[in-house]
Structure formats: structure tokens, C-alpha cells
C-alpha positions as CSV (number, residue, x, y, z in Angstrom):
1,X,-17.6,9.0,-0.9
2,X,-19.7,8.7,-4.1
3,X,-19.2,11.6,-6.5
4,X,-22.6,12.7,-7.8
5,X,-21.0,14.3,-10.8
6,X,-19.7,11.0,-12.3
7,X,-21.2,9.8,-15.6
8,X,-23.0,6.4,-15.2
9,X,-25.8,4.1,-15.6
10,X,-28.3,2.1,-13.6
11,X,-28.9,-1.6,-14.5
12,X,-31.8,-3.3,-12.9
13,X,-30.9,-6.9,-12.0
14,X,-32.5,-10.1,-11.0
15,X,-29.3,-11.2,-9.2
16,X,-27.3,-8.1,-8.0
17,X,-24.5,-10.2,-6.5
18,X,-23.8,-12.1,-9.7
19,X,-23.8,-8.9,-11.8
20,X,-21.6,-7.2,-9.3
21,X,-19.0,-10.0,-9.6
22,X,-19.2,-9.9,-13.4
23,X,-18.7,-6.1,-13.8
24,X,-16.1,-6.0,-11.0
25,X,-13.9,-8.6,-12.5
26,X,-14.6,-8.4,-16.3
27,X,-14.6,-4.6,-16.4
28,X,-12.1,-4.0,-13.6
29,X,-14.6,-1.7,-11.7
30,X,-14.2,-1.2,-8.0
31,X,-17.2,-1.8,-5.7
32,X,-17.6,1.4,-3.7
33,X,-20.9,0.6,-2.0
34,X,-22.9,-2.5,-1.3
35,X,-26.1,-3.2,0.6
36,X,-28.9,-5.8,0.1
37,X,-30.3,-5.3,-3.4
38,X,-27.9,-2.5,-4.4
39,X,-24.2,-2.2,-5.5
40,X,-22.3,0.7,-6.8
41,X,-19.2,0.2,-8.9
42,X,-16.8,2.8,-10.2
43,X,-13.8,3.1,-12.5
44,X,-12.5,4.9,-15.6
45,X,-14.8,7.9,-14.9
46,X,-18.0,5.9,-14.8
47,X,-20.3,4.8,-12.0
48,X,-22.5,1.7,-12.5
49,X,-25.4,1.2,-10.1
50,X,-26.8,-2.3,-10.0
51,X,-30.3,-2.2,-8.5
52,X,-32.4,-5.2,-7.6
53,X,-35.6,-5.7,-9.6
54,X,-38.5,-5.9,-7.1
55,X,-39.3,-9.5,-6.2
56,X,-42.9,-9.4,-7.5
57,X,-41.5,-8.5,-10.9
58,X,-38.3,-10.6,-10.8
59,X,-40.4,-13.7,-10.0
60,X,-42.3,-13.3,-13.3
61,X,-39.3,-14.2,-15.6
62,X,-36.3,-16.5,-15.8
63,X,-32.8,-15.8,-16.9
64,X,-31.5,-18.5,-19.3
65,X,-28.3,-20.3,-18.6
66,X,-26.3,-19.5,-20.7
67,X,-27.9,-16.1,-20.9
68,X,-29.7,-15.1,-24.1
69,X,-28.8,-11.7,-25.4
70,X,-31.6,-9.2,-24.8
71,X,-31.2,-7.3,-28.0
72,X,-34.6,-5.6,-27.9
73,X,-33.4,-2.8,-25.6
74,X,-32.5,0.7,-26.7
75,X,-29.3,0.9,-24.6
76,X,-26.0,-0.9,-24.8
77,X,-23.3,-0.3,-22.2
78,X,-19.6,-0.2,-23.2
79,X,-16.5,-0.3,-21.2
80,X,-12.8,0.2,-21.9
81,X,-10.7,-2.8,-20.7
82,X,-7.0,-3.4,-20.8
83,X,-7.2,-6.9,-22.2
84,X,-9.9,-8.6,-24.1
85,X,-8.7,-12.1,-23.2
86,X,-8.7,-11.3,-19.5
87,X,-12.2,-9.8,-19.8
88,X,-13.4,-13.0,-21.6
89,X,-12.0,-15.2,-18.9
90,X,-13.6,-13.1,-16.1
91,X,-16.9,-12.9,-17.9
92,X,-17.1,-16.7,-18.4
93,X,-16.3,-17.2,-14.7
94,X,-19.3,-15.2,-13.7
95,X,-21.9,-16.5,-16.2
96,X,-21.4,-13.9,-19.0
97,X,-19.5,-14.1,-22.3
98,X,-17.8,-12.1,-25.0
99,X,-17.4,-13.0,-28.7
100,X,-14.2,-14.8,-29.8
101,X,-11.3,-12.8,-31.3
102,X,-12.4,-13.4,-34.9
103,X,-15.6,-11.4,-34.2
104,X,-13.8,-8.3,-32.9
105,X,-14.1,-5.2,-35.0
106,X,-12.7,-1.7,-35.2
107,X,-13.9,1.9,-35.6
108,X,-12.9,5.5,-34.8
109,X,-9.6,4.5,-33.1
110,X,-10.8,1.5,-31.0
111,X,-11.2,-2.2,-31.2
112,X,-14.5,-3.6,-29.9
113,X,-16.0,-6.9,-28.9
114,X,-19.7,-7.7,-28.1
115,X,-20.9,-9.8,-25.3
116,X,-23.6,-10.3,-22.6
117,X,-23.6,-10.1,-18.9
118,X,-25.1,-13.0,-16.8
119,X,-28.6,-11.6,-17.2
120,X,-28.4,-11.2,-21.0
121,X,-27.8,-7.4,-21.1
122,X,-25.7,-6.7,-24.2
123,X,-22.3,-5.2,-23.3
124,X,-19.4,-4.1,-25.4
125,X,-15.7,-4.0,-24.4
126,X,-13.2,-1.7,-26.1
127,X,-9.5,-1.1,-26.3
128,X,-7.6,1.6,-28.2
129,X,-6.7,0.5,-31.7
130,X,-3.0,-0.3,-32.3
């Protein structure tokens, strides 16, 4: 059962299946609902809804391979992960990427690393600082 009280976000996707695999494996989120054009993932107190972009809109643009960061958006998602290296490996297996260790940074008690999902959405991963 989906808890309507969870915090979360909706990401509109050209390829819902590819993004589902990315967020499931790189962020360790559980898929709690799937149907054509829609996936709901949950974990660590967040619900992420991946919703297909309508075909008449999706057909008007291409996603680069490798994806180009879409930095002209006002929102960036971030997720707590247990291991940056495991997240990097999972991200790469599904068409995304995270910056290498030398580009990690820290603030307010956490370490962070920037990356992109397979469609170029900028995503940040975090772990507690040592």
C-alpha cells in the first residue's frame, strides 16, 4: 500500500523502465508499483514517482548517450546512499553516472557527489561525513 503521507517527487521520463532500473539499483529504492508508463519507488522515507512523458512530447526531443546534464532546471534530487562506489557502479550499468571520488565534497555533516540519471536529470548522492 502506498502511503500518501510520504515525502517525494515526480520525475517525468522519456524511458520509465530505464529510469526505474537506475533509481532502484543506484539509490537502493524498492519498486512498490509498476504499470505501463508509471513506476513508484520508495525507500528512506521518500517516494519517487516516475511518470512517462506523453509520446507526442517525448517524440520532440532526444536523450544523448551518454546523457548531458540538464542543469537548466530549478530542482535537483538528492538521495542518501550507503556506498558511493556501489552507487557509481549501479548508475553506470543503467546509463547514468556520478563524478569520481576526487570531485566529492562535504557540508553540514555529509559527503556529497554529483551525477546524472540516464535522461540527464542532475542527481546528488550523500553519505554521513566521517
